Structures are given as C-alpha cells and as structure tokens.
N, C-alpha and C positions, 0 to 999 in steps of 0.2 A: 505503211509507207505512205508517202504523199507526193503530190506533183504539181509544178506550176511552170509556165513558160515566161523566160525572161529574155531581155536584150542586153548583151554585152557589147560595149563600145570601147574600142581600143584608141586611147588618147595619146599614147607615147610609146615609142619603141623601147624595150627593156635594155638596160646596159649591163652586159654580161661581165661578171667579176668572180673572183674566187671568194667564197664565203666560209665562215667557220663551220664546224661540225654541229649537225642538229640531231636531235632524237624526236622523231615523229611518231606520236602514240595514236593509233586508230584501232579501237575495240569493235572490229567490223562483225566478230562472231558473237557478240553479247546481245541476246534477244531483248535485253531491258533498255537498250540504247534509244535515243530520239534521233533516228537517222532519217532525214527527209530529202525526197528526190525533187528535182526541179527540171523543167524543160525551158531552154531559153535559146536566144538567137545571138550569134556573134556578128558584129558588124565592123568592117574595116573600110573607112571612108564611105562609099556608098554600096559596098558589097556586103550581103549578109550570108551567113552561114549557119543553119539551124543545128543545134547541139543540145546536149542535156547535161545536168549537173546534180550533184548530191550535197544536201545540207547536212553535216554530221557534226554535232557539238561534242562528241566524244574524241575528235581529232584535234590536237593542239596546233596544227598547222594546215593551211589551205594547199591542196595538191592539184596538179594537172597532169594529164598523160603526154606521152611524147608527141602525139598527133597534134596537140595544141600548139607546140613549137613549130611544127611544119606548116600549120595552118596560117600563122602569123609571120613565118619566115624569120624566127629568132634564132640567132647564133649565140654561142657562149660555151664556155668550158664547164664540164660537170665537176661537182665537189662531192666528197664522201659524206654520207650520213648514216644513222642507224635507225631503222624502221622497227618500231616496237609494236607488236599486235598480240592477240590471244594465242597465236600459234608459236610466238617466241621472238626473238631479236634477229633481225636481218640487216647485214652490212651491204649497203648499196650505195649508188652515186646518181646524181642528177643535175640539171641545170636549174637556173633561177629565172623567172620572168617577173619583170616589174613594170610599173606604169600603166596598169589596166583598171577599168572601173566597170561595175555592173549596173545596168539601168533596167528598170521595170518596163514592161511593154506599153503601159500608158504614159510613160515618160514623166511621171510625177516624182519618182524617186531615182537617185543616181549615187552610187557609193564607190568610193575608191578602194580597190582591192589591195590586201597586203601582199608582199612577196610570194609568188606561187612556185612551188618546188616540183620539179619533175618526178613523177613516181607512176610506174605502171601497174602498182598493186591495188589500183582503185577498183571496187567491186562493179562489175558489169552485169546487171541483171534487169532487163528491160520490163520483165514481168511485174516487177515491183513499182512501176510508174502507173499511178491510176488515171482514169479516164472520166469524163463527165457522165458516161453512162453508169459507171461504178457508183458515182455519187448519188444519182438519181435513185439507186436501188435502196437507199437509206433515207427514210422520210426526213429525219432532222437536218440531212445534209442537201436536200433538194435545192434550197435556196441559194447555195454557193456553187452549184453545178455550172452555172453560166460563167463562172469566173475561172473554171478550169479548162484549158484548151484540149483539143483533140491531140492524141499522141501522134507526133510526127514519126512515120516510118524510117525516115532517112536520118533522124537526129542520133547522133553519137554521144556517148557519155565520156566527157572529157575533164570534168572540173569537180573537185570536192572542196566546198567551203567549210573550214574548221571554225574553231572558237577564236582564232586570232582575228576575226571580223565578227564582233559580238553582235553588232546591231542587226544583222540578218536573222539572229535567232531569237530576238525579242518579240514576244507575243502581244499585239495590240488588242485583239479581240478574238474571242473563241466561241463556237458553236457546238455544244455537247449534245449528248443523247443518252440512251440506256447504259447501264453498266456493261462493260466489256464490248461496247460498240465503237466503231471509228468515230473521230470528231475532227472538226476543222478549225484552223487557226488562220487569222490574218496577221502577216508580218508586214514589215515595211516594204517588201517587194511584192506583196500580194497575198492571195489565199492558198493554203496547203491543206492536204488531209493527212492524218496520222491514225495508224491502226491497220488492222487486216482487213482490207478492202476486198469485197468479192461481189459477184454478180448473182443475185437471187439466191443467196446462201449457198452457192456452189462455186468452187475453184479447184484448180488442179493442185493436188497435194504434191509439193516438190520441196526438197531441202537442198539447199546449196552448200556444197562443200569444196574445200580446195585441198584435198589429200592427194598427194603424189606419191606413187610406187616406183620402186627402182626395179626394172625387169632383170632377168638373168644375165643379159648382155651388158648391163650397166647403165642403160639408157633410162632417164625418167620418163614416167607415163601416168596420165590420169586414169588409165584403164587399170582394173585390179588384176594382177597377174594370176594365172592358173595356178591353183593349189596343188593339182595332180601333175604338174609338170616335172618330168625327170629326164636328166640328160646322161646318156651312156657313151663312154669312149671306148672304142675297141682296142684290145691289147693285142698287138701284132707280134708279140714276142713268143706266143704259143702256137702251136700247130693247129689245123682246122679242126681236128678231132677234139682237142683240148677245149677250143673255145665253144663248141657246140654243147659241152658238158657243164653244168653249174658246178663251181668249186665249192665244196661243202665248208671247208675252213674259211673261205672268204665270206660266205653268207654268215657265219657264226661271228666273225670279226666285225662285220657290218653292223650286226645287232648290238654288239658290246660297245661300239664307238659312237652310237647315236648320243648317248647320255654320258660320255666319258668326261672325265675332269682332269685338268691339267693345273700346273703350278701357277699359271698365268691367268687363271679364271678371275681372280680378285684384284689384279693389278689394273691400274688406270691405263686406258688405251691413249695413243698419241692424239693430240687434238688436230683439227684441220690445219691450223697454222703451222704445227710442228711437222706435218706430213708435207706441206707445200715447201717449208724450209728444207727439208731432207731432199726432195725433188730438185730444188734449185742448186743445192750444193752437189748433187749427184751428177747434174747435166753441165753445170757451168764452171765447177772448180777444176783447176788444171796446175801443172808444174811448168814454169817458165824456164828460159834458157840458163838461168843462174841456179837451176835446181831448187827454187823456192816455190812453195805452194801459194796460188793466188786464188782467192775466193770472192765471189761478188757480194755486193751489199744486198741483203734480203729484204727489200722494200715491199710493202704491201701494194696491191693492185686495186684501184689506180694510185700511183705514187704521188704523194703530195710535195710541192716544192719546198725545198730546204730553207729555212728562214736564216737570214744574215745575223748570227749572234756574236758578232764582233765586239760589240760594246759590253755585253755580259762577260765574255771570256777575257777581254782586256781588264775588267775590274777584278776578276780572279787572279790574273797574272800579277796585277799590282800588289794584292794582298800577299801572293807567294813570294814576290820579290822582296818585300820588306821583312818577311820571316827569315829568308835566306840570308839577308844582310846581317840579321841579329845572330843566327845561328850559323857559324862559319863551318863548323864541322858537317853539319847537315848539308850546307851549300856545296862543299867539296864532294861529298858522296852523290849528291843529285847530279852534278856536272860529270862525274865518273861514269855514272849510269847512263846518261844521256850520250856520252863520248862512244860508249860501246854500241849504242843504238846506230849511230852515224858510222862507226867503223865497219859494222857488220852489214851496212846498207840495207837496213831495215826501214829507213825513211829517206826522203829526198827533198829538196827544195821545191815548194809549190810554185806553179807558173804564174805569171802576173795576171790579175783579173781585169777583164774587160768591163765596160759599163753595163750595169744591171745583170751582170752574169750571176748565176746561181753559185753560192759558196756557203761554207759552214766551218766553223772553227773547232778544234778539239782541244779542250783544256787539259792540264795535267795537275797532279798533285803527289806528294810523297808520303809513303806509309812505312812503317817498321813492324817487323815480326817480333812477338815478344821474347822469343828465344834467340833472336839475332839482332841485337840492339845496334850493332855497328854496321848493318848492311840495310841500305834504303831500297825500296823498290818503287819506281815511278808508275802511277796508275794513269792511264788515258781515259778520261771520263766521257765514254761515248754516249752516256744517258743525259748529258747536260743539255738544258733547253735555253 
C-alpha cells in the first residue's frame, strides 16, 4: 500500500437529485490490485478537517462514506445501486455529492472530482497507510521519505477515488528497487508508495477479512460462533422421573436424523425476495367490507418513484383502438369483458391528479385461447415501462 497527504477544497454545494441505477465494482479482496492509500485534508472556506482516502483503480466509481456528507452538511435523497465485489453482489442505496475538487498540499495541482457516491463498504485499515519511517527502512526509497507526511492519528478514511478520475492514477515518475521490494511513484498529486512496506523486515502478520456469521439467535456477528454450542429445551409433558432418565428410542432417532434425506433436498429454496414478498402478503393482505381480498403492491425497499408513462400508454391505446375499429367482433367481445369488470366493481374511476403527483398508467390488450376463439381475455400489462 502507499500513502500521501492531500488537501480537498469544497468549491460548491452538491445538488441532490435522483440518479439512475449504477453498478459499482470494487475488487477489494484481490491481492493483485494496485490500491493506494492517501492522507489529505478537507477545507471548507477557512476550516480544515484532516482525513484519509484510498486510490483504487479497480473501482469504477469514486465513493465516500456517510461521514463525508455530515462533514459538509450535504442533504439529498438516496438512490438504489448494486455494489459488486469479490464477495458477491449487494443491493444498497446512497446519496450523491457533486461539485468538489481535490488539491495537492503544495497547491500546484487541483482536480475536479467526479460525482461521489455514498458507500460505507469502503475498506478501513489504517495499518495499510505508510509513514516516512517505513520509507527510510528501504534504501531506494529514502529520497522520497521527505515527501511522505507523518500519519495523522485523527485522520479518518472517508474517500475512495476510482478510475472515473483517471488522472490521479497516471504515473509521472517511478523509483524502483530490488525485485519484490516496495517502489515509489510520483502522481499529479504527489508521491506514493506501492508494495508491502514494513519496518526493518518486521511487521505484524495480519489478514483482514469481512466474514460475518449468523448466531443461533439470528443476529449477525463478526465473531465465530462456538462449534460446541448445544441448546436443550425441557419437555414438561413428562414426569420428573422420566425427565431424569435418557430415552433410548429418542437417542437412536437423533442419530438417524442427523443425515436424514427428504423429498425437498434437491428443490430450490425460495429467494430472499420471495420470502419478503410472502411476509408482506401475510402481514398486509386483508378482506374489505365488500368481501374482496385487498393486497398491497410489493415494492422493493427503498421504493423508487413511479415514472409517468402516459405517453407510452397512450401510443399503445391508439394502436389498440385502430385494431378494434377494424375488427368489430373483437371490439364487441372486448367491451363485454370490460363491462363485467365494471359491473363486478373490480375497478373504479381514478381520482384527478394534482400537479407533479406520482402516477402510473396500466395498459391493456386482448388475447384469445386457441381452444376458445370466440372468447377474449383482456390482459392488464403491469410489466409495461
């Protein structure tokens, strides 16, 4: 890893808005990546706040932690996006910060930052940040030790600069050394160190992992659960004499059930979304006064605002209207089907819309069953976009 101290200057307040879905790729577990650590200072007007950042060209977007938004008092609505790492794909959400620039401490270079996406999955490991003493222990790197600042004990890791700001990754000069030894690079924002930097051929052997276990009570934990844990439930249906004696048949059945097979072993289990959908239906579905079942719309969380698709639906309706004018028999069957929908009170007139009110239109079309050519079925296309 490598380190450098920078100065970040806030030149404008970001304008929060809803953004499209992004896929953020960050190969944080790949040992072959060129991930570089930086230490820099945030400055708002005349106030400075020391903090640290990571330079990672394996991430396709620049990310910031939630503390960054609190530091600059940035408001905005979060938008959903997918975060893809070596551990898999995670659906999450975050805000966006725009209008910031990064400036080197000597003031010679100032770069406009791309939109910064809120993400709290940024790796936090201060032991990866080098110091001038670490550079001095490697003879080829001693001449760049003066360009590496002392580690600020109060600096927080808030920012990750990805390859959407290519210039900060370009190497202008390099100081190498023996094979398998750390080396130094001069970027537009200053000097960095790359490699396994240690003090006098000695460092604490540590491996950073992000494994989460689920305890017996269902709570997630970074601690490994006890393998010898066993929970016993007392059976109060038997007398005290029977409870104090082990039941031979129960012990034999327990041994047989450890590796028992069932018909459902090779069947696919319900997905997380299927489980959430069933829970929503179980908790919110009810029967109204008209003896009709009412079910909620199973939106994902956080729910996205419905787009106004009136123009697209109107185009489809115009096409359907032309076809019904040509096919009078189909038109009569279509109208008869819709009449039953209204007579059975399965639909009602929508209330008038207010300005900028959220709305979405449901288009329809007719289909025929091959064995019932004289009976049409009107389909409500809920998947239309």
